[in-house]
N, C-alpha and C positions, 0 to 999 in steps of 0.2 A: 211471597214466593221464594225470593232469594234466601231469606232466613231459614225457611223450611228445608230448602235444598242443601244449604250449608250444614244444618244440623244433621241431615241424613248422611252427608259426606263424613262429618265428624264421627257419627256412630259407626259407620262402615269401616273407616280407617282404624278407629280404636279397637273394634272387634278383631280386626286382622292382626294388628301390631301389639295388642295389649297395652297400647298407649305409650310405652316407653317412659322416659322421664317426664315428658310433656309434649303435647301436640301443638297447641296454638303458638307457643314461643318459637317453634320450629317452622310454622306456617303462618307468617304474619297476615297474609290476605284472609285466612280463615278467621283469625281473631277479629279482624276488621268487619267481616261479614256478620259475625255473631255479636258485635257490639261490645267486645271485651277489650278495653284499652291495654296496650303494652307499654306505652310511653306517656309522658306528660303532655298536657296541652301546650301549645306554643306560648312561651313565656312573654309577658308584655315588656319586660325590660332586659334584665340580665339572663344569660342562658342558665338553665337549671338541670339538675339530675335529682333522682330520689333514691336513697339507700333504704332497702327494706329487709326485714328479718322474718323468717318463718320458724315455726315449731316450738317457740318458747311459751311461757318463761321456763328457764332452766337454771338450777341452783348455782351452777358455776359459770356457764356461758353468758347468761343475761347480765349479771352484775359486772362482769369484765367488759362486755360491750358497752354498757351504760357508762362506765368510768371513762372509756376511751372517747365516746361521743361527747361526754361532758368536757373533757380536757380540750377537745377540738372545737367546742361550741357548735356542734352539729346536731340537728334533729332528724330522726328517722321514723319509719312506719313499721310497727310490729304486728304481724299477723299471728294472733294467739290461738293456741289449742285449748279447748275447754278443760280437758282432763289435766293439762299441765297448769292451768290457772288454779284449778281446785287443789292441786298439790303444792303450788307456790303462790298463794294469794298475795302475800306481801310484795313479791317481785312484780306482779301485775300492777299493783298500786304504785310502785316506784317508777315504773315505765311512764305512767300517766303523770305523776308528780314531777318528773323530769321534763315534761313538756312534749314528749313524743306522742305520735298518733297511734292509737290502738285500733286494729282491724280484726276481722274474724277469719280464721283459717278453717277450723273444723272443731268438732268436739272430740271425736276419736279419729286418729289419722289413718284413714282407710282409702283404698283405691275405689273411686266412684264407679268403675266398671262392675264392681261386685255388689253394688247397693241398689235397692229398689227406690222408687220415688219416695215412698213413705219413710224409708230409713234415712234418706237424705234430708227430708223435711224435719224429722225428729232430731237429727244430728245438728242441723242449723239452729233449731229452736233452743236446744239445750245449751249450745255454745253461746248463743245470744244472751240467754238468761244468766249463765255463769259470768260472762264478762260484765254485764250490766250490774249484777248483784255485787261483784267483787270490786269493780273500779268506778262504778257510777257512770260509765260511758256507754252510750248506745252506739255500737259500731255501725258504720255505714258502708264499709268496703269489705270485700270477701275475696279470698284466693283459695282455690281448690287444692287439696293435697296432691302432690306430684304435678300440679298444673293440669290435671285431667278434668275437663268439663264435658260430661255427657249431656245430651239434650235434656234428660230428666234433671240433671244437676242445675243446668242453667235456668230451667223453668222454676225450680224451687228457690234458687238464689234470688231471682227477680220477684217471685211471689212474696218473699220475705222482705222486700224493699231494699235489698242490698245491691251494690254495684260490684260486679266481678272485676278483678284486675290481675293481670299476670305481670310479665316482665320482658325486658328487651335485652338485658345483659345478665349473666349469672357467673358466680365464682366457681360453680361445680364443686362446692366445698363439702358436699355430703359424701363424696366418694372416699373409699379407703385409701386410694392411691394419691389423693390430693395432698399437696404440700402448701405451706404459706406462699411460696413463690408462684406455684401454679394458680392458686386462687387469685392472687393479685393480677397475674397476666390475663386470666380468663375474664375477670371482672372489669378490667380497665383497658385492655389492648385496643378495643374498638369503641371506647366510651365517647359519646357525642352528646350535645345538648338534647335534653328531653328523655334520655335513657332512664329506665327504672332497673335498678340493680338488685338481684336476688342473692341474699346470703342467709345463713342459718345460725341462730344463737343457741341452739341445743342439738344434742346428738341422740335423742330418744328414738328417732325414726331414721337414723342414718348411721354411717360408720362410727364405731365407738371412738370417742375422743376427737371426733371431727370438729367439734366446737372450739377446741384449743387451737387448731390450725386456722380457723376463721378469726379468732381473737388475735393471733399472731399476724395475720395478713391485714387486719382492718386499718391500722395506722397508715400503711403504705397505700391502701385504697383511697383513704381520705386525702392523703397527700397528692395522689394523682388527680383527684377531683379539683383540689385547689390549684394545682399546677396548670390545669386547663382553664383556669378562671371560671369555673362552674360553681354555682351556688347549690348546696345540698338542701333540699326541701322535703317536707312531708307530702304524701300523696294528697291531692285535692279531694 
Protein backbone atom coordinates (compact mmCIF):
# COMPACT_ATOMS: atom_id res chain seq x y z
CA UNK A 1 0.00 0.00 0.00
CA UNK A 2 2.72 2.48 0.97
CA UNK A 3 4.78 1.68 -2.13
CA UNK A 4 1.81 2.12 -4.44
CA UNK A 5 0.87 5.39 -2.80
CA UNK A 6 4.44 6.67 -3.02
CA UNK A 7 4.63 5.78 -6.71
CA UNK A 8 1.41 7.65 -7.28
CA UNK A 9 2.80 10.70 -5.53
CA UNK A 10 5.98 10.47 -7.56
CA UNK A 11 4.07 10.31 -10.82
CA UNK A 12 1.83 13.22 -9.86
CA UNK A 13 4.67 15.46 -8.75
CA UNK A 14 6.71 14.62 -11.81
CA UNK A 15 3.84 15.39 -14.14
CA UNK A 16 3.38 18.79 -12.57
CA UNK A 17 7.02 19.83 -12.26
CA UNK A 18 8.49 17.96 -15.24
CA UNK A 19 10.78 16.47 -12.57
CA UNK A 20 13.40 19.21 -12.55
CA UNK A 21 16.98 17.96 -12.11
CA UNK A 22 15.85 15.17 -9.77
CA UNK A 23 12.99 14.32 -7.49
CA UNK A 24 14.11 11.76 -4.97
CA UNK A 25 17.40 13.50 -4.10
CA UNK A 26 15.26 16.50 -3.13
CA UNK A 27 12.71 14.40 -1.21
CA UNK A 28 14.65 11.82 0.84
CA UNK A 29 11.52 10.27 2.44
CA UNK A 30 10.19 9.49 -1.03
CA UNK A 31 13.39 7.69 -1.96
CA UNK A 32 13.14 5.68 1.24
CA UNK A 33 9.54 4.70 0.54
CA UNK A 34 10.44 3.55 -2.95
CA UNK A 35 13.43 1.54 -1.77
CA UNK A 36 15.99 3.63 -3.66
CA UNK A 37 19.14 4.22 -1.59
CA UNK A 38 20.66 7.69 -1.40
CA UNK A 39 23.43 6.89 1.05
CA UNK A 40 25.73 4.03 1.98
CA UNK A 41 24.78 1.44 4.55
CA UNK A 42 26.24 2.12 7.95
CA UNK A 43 29.94 1.32 7.79
CA UNK A 44 31.13 -1.43 10.14
CA UNK A 45 34.38 0.33 11.02
CA UNK A 46 35.64 3.58 9.48
CA UNK A 47 33.20 6.20 8.16
CA UNK A 48 32.83 6.05 4.39
CA UNK A 49 31.58 8.05 1.41
CA UNK A 50 31.18 7.07 -2.24
CA UNK A 51 32.26 9.17 -5.21
CA UNK A 52 30.19 8.43 -8.32
CA UNK A 53 30.36 9.63 -11.92
CA UNK A 54 27.55 9.72 -14.49
CA UNK A 55 27.37 10.14 -18.28
CA UNK A 56 30.64 8.54 -19.39
CA UNK A 57 32.84 7.30 -20.75
CA UNK A 58 34.04 10.53 -22.32
CA UNK A 59 37.23 10.81 -24.42
CA UNK A 60 38.59 13.75 -22.41
CA UNK A 61 36.86 13.71 -19.05
CA UNK A 62 37.13 10.02 -18.21
CA UNK A 63 40.92 9.66 -18.71
CA UNK A 64 41.52 12.80 -16.65
CA UNK A 65 39.28 11.55 -13.85
CA UNK A 66 40.93 8.13 -13.91
CA UNK A 67 44.37 9.72 -13.62
CA UNK A 68 43.37 11.79 -10.60
CA UNK A 69 41.71 8.85 -8.86
CA UNK A 70 44.79 6.72 -9.52
CA UNK A 71 47.11 9.38 -8.11
CA UNK A 72 45.00 9.56 -4.94
CA UNK A 73 44.51 5.80 -4.63
CA UNK A 74 40.73 6.14 -4.64
CA UNK A 75 38.13 3.93 -6.29
CA UNK A 76 34.83 5.27 -7.60
CA UNK A 77 31.60 4.05 -9.19
CA UNK A 78 30.90 4.93 -12.82
CA UNK A 79 27.32 4.88 -14.13
CA UNK A 80 27.90 4.31 -17.84
CA UNK A 81 25.78 5.28 -20.84
CA UNK A 82 25.43 2.58 -23.49
CA UNK A 83 25.90 4.85 -26.49
CA UNK A 84 29.01 6.36 -24.90
CA UNK A 85 30.43 2.90 -24.22
CA UNK A 86 29.94 1.97 -27.86
CA UNK A 87 31.71 5.19 -28.87
CA UNK A 88 34.55 4.71 -26.36
CA UNK A 89 34.87 0.98 -25.64
CA UNK A 90 38.52 1.12 -24.61
CA UNK A 91 37.77 3.71 -21.94
CA UNK A 92 35.02 1.53 -20.50
CA UNK A 93 37.54 -1.30 -20.27
CA UNK A 94 40.09 1.00 -18.61
CA UNK A 95 37.57 1.92 -15.91
CA UNK A 96 37.19 -1.75 -15.02
CA UNK A 97 40.91 -2.50 -15.30
CA UNK A 98 41.65 0.33 -12.85
CA UNK A 99 39.48 -1.43 -10.26
CA UNK A 100 36.52 0.94 -10.32
CA UNK A 101 32.93 -0.26 -10.17
CA UNK A 102 30.84 -0.14 -13.34
CA UNK A 103 27.11 0.50 -13.08
CA UNK A 104 24.34 1.22 -15.56
CA UNK A 105 23.02 4.70 -16.27
CA UNK A 106 21.07 4.23 -19.50
CA UNK A 107 21.57 3.47 -23.17
CA UNK A 108 20.29 6.80 -24.50
CA UNK A 109 20.24 9.73 -22.08
CA UNK A 110 16.53 10.61 -22.05
CA UNK A 111 13.97 11.95 -19.61
CA UNK A 112 11.95 9.00 -18.29
CA UNK A 113 8.80 11.11 -18.27
CA UNK A 114 8.81 10.95 -22.07
CA UNK A 115 9.29 7.17 -22.30
CA UNK A 116 6.88 4.25 -22.28
CA UNK A 117 7.49 1.15 -20.23
CA UNK A 118 8.53 -0.73 -23.38
CA UNK A 119 11.02 1.99 -24.32
CA UNK A 120 12.53 1.92 -20.84
CA UNK A 121 12.76 -1.87 -20.91
CA UNK A 122 14.51 -1.83 -24.30
CA UNK A 123 16.88 0.94 -23.17
CA UNK A 124 17.94 -0.97 -20.06
CA UNK A 125 18.41 -4.22 -21.98
CA UNK A 126 20.56 -2.60 -24.65
CA UNK A 127 22.71 -0.81 -22.07
CA UNK A 128 23.16 -4.05 -20.12
CA UNK A 129 24.23 -5.92 -23.24
CA UNK A 130 26.62 -3.16 -24.30
CA UNK A 131 28.34 -2.96 -20.93
CA UNK A 132 28.58 -6.74 -20.59
CA UNK A 133 29.93 -7.24 -24.11
CA UNK A 134 32.46 -4.42 -23.78
CA UNK A 135 33.73 -4.85 -20.24
CA UNK A 136 32.77 -8.38 -19.26
CA UNK A 137 30.97 -6.92 -16.23
CA UNK A 138 27.31 -7.57 -15.48
CA UNK A 139 26.23 -4.29 -13.83
CA UNK A 140 24.10 -4.64 -10.72
CA UNK A 141 23.36 -0.98 -9.97
CA UNK A 142 21.40 1.58 -11.99
CA UNK A 143 20.84 5.33 -11.84
CA UNK A 144 18.21 7.07 -13.95
CA UNK A 145 19.13 9.99 -16.22
CA UNK A 146 18.49 13.24 -14.35
CA UNK A 147 17.62 11.14 -11.30
CA UNK A 148 14.05 10.81 -12.57
CA UNK A 149 12.39 7.53 -11.64
CA UNK A 150 8.84 7.18 -12.83
CA UNK A 151 6.78 4.24 -11.53
CA UNK A 152 7.28 2.51 -14.91
CA UNK A 153 11.02 3.11 -14.74
CA UNK A 154 11.29 1.62 -11.26
CA UNK A 155 9.29 -1.43 -12.32
CA UNK A 156 11.56 -2.06 -15.31
CA UNK A 157 14.75 -1.51 -13.31
CA UNK A 158 13.69 -4.06 -10.72
CA UNK A 159 12.39 -6.43 -13.39
CA UNK A 160 15.89 -6.37 -14.90
CA UNK A 161 17.34 -7.39 -11.53
CA UNK A 162 19.05 -4.04 -10.95
CA UNK A 163 19.27 -1.97 -7.79
CA UNK A 164 18.41 1.70 -8.37
CA UNK A 165 20.68 4.15 -6.56
CA UNK A 166 20.69 7.93 -6.45
CA UNK A 167 22.79 10.31 -4.35
CA UNK A 168 22.80 12.50 -1.26
CA UNK A 169 25.33 15.17 -2.33
CA UNK A 170 26.08 16.60 -5.75
CA UNK A 171 28.52 19.04 -7.26
CA UNK A 172 25.91 20.49 -9.66
CA UNK A 173 28.73 20.32 -12.15
CA UNK A 174 26.49 19.98 -15.22
CA UNK A 175 25.45 23.64 -15.10
CA UNK A 176 26.90 26.23 -17.46
CA UNK A 177 27.47 28.61 -14.55
CA UNK A 178 29.30 26.04 -12.40
CA UNK A 179 32.92 26.75 -11.53
CA UNK A 180 35.52 24.44 -9.96
CA UNK A 181 35.05 26.37 -6.73
CA UNK A 182 31.26 26.02 -6.76
CA UNK A 183 31.52 22.31 -7.56
CA UNK A 184 33.82 21.73 -4.59
CA UNK A 185 31.55 23.72 -2.28
CA UNK A 186 28.33 22.00 -3.42
CA UNK A 187 29.87 18.53 -3.23
CA UNK A 188 31.60 18.86 0.14
CA UNK A 189 30.09 21.65 2.27
CA UNK A 190 27.68 19.24 3.98
CA UNK A 191 29.62 16.04 3.39
CA UNK A 192 29.07 13.48 6.14
CA UNK A 193 29.73 9.76 6.58
CA UNK A 194 27.54 7.66 4.31
CA UNK A 195 27.09 10.30 1.63
CA UNK A 196 27.02 9.36 -2.05
CA UNK A 197 28.44 12.18 -4.18
CA UNK A 198 27.27 12.73 -7.77
CA UNK A 199 29.72 14.12 -10.35
CA UNK A 200 29.98 13.83 -14.15
CA UNK A 201 32.99 12.76 -16.19
CA UNK A 202 31.45 13.80 -19.52
CA UNK A 203 29.62 16.77 -21.00
CA UNK A 204 27.61 15.06 -23.75
CA UNK A 205 24.35 15.75 -21.87
CA UNK A 206 25.27 18.87 -19.94
CA UNK A 207 26.88 22.27 -20.43
CA UNK A 208 29.67 22.20 -23.00
CA UNK A 209 33.05 21.84 -21.33
CA UNK A 210 31.53 21.10 -17.92
CA UNK A 211 33.73 18.01 -17.55
CA UNK A 212 36.81 20.25 -17.46
CA UNK A 213 35.47 22.08 -14.43
CA UNK A 214 34.71 18.75 -12.74
CA UNK A 215 38.27 17.57 -13.40
CA UNK A 216 39.62 20.82 -11.97
CA UNK A 217 37.46 20.41 -8.85
CA UNK A 218 38.10 16.72 -8.24
CA UNK A 219 41.44 16.96 -6.38
CA UNK A 220 39.96 19.41 -3.87
CA UNK A 221 36.90 17.19 -3.41
CA UNK A 222 39.10 14.19 -2.68
CA UNK A 223 41.21 16.29 -0.31
CA UNK A 224 38.04 17.27 1.56
CA UNK A 225 37.12 13.60 1.88
CA UNK A 226 40.51 12.81 3.38
CA UNK A 227 40.46 15.89 5.63
CA UNK A 228 37.25 14.58 7.21
CA UNK A 229 38.92 11.19 7.79
CA UNK A 230 36.47 9.51 5.44
CA UNK A 231 37.24 6.47 3.32
CA UNK A 232 36.12 6.72 -0.33
CA UNK A 233 34.57 3.41 -1.41
CA UNK A 234 32.63 2.02 -4.34
CA UNK A 235 28.91 1.50 -3.97
CA UNK A 236 28.07 -1.92 -2.51
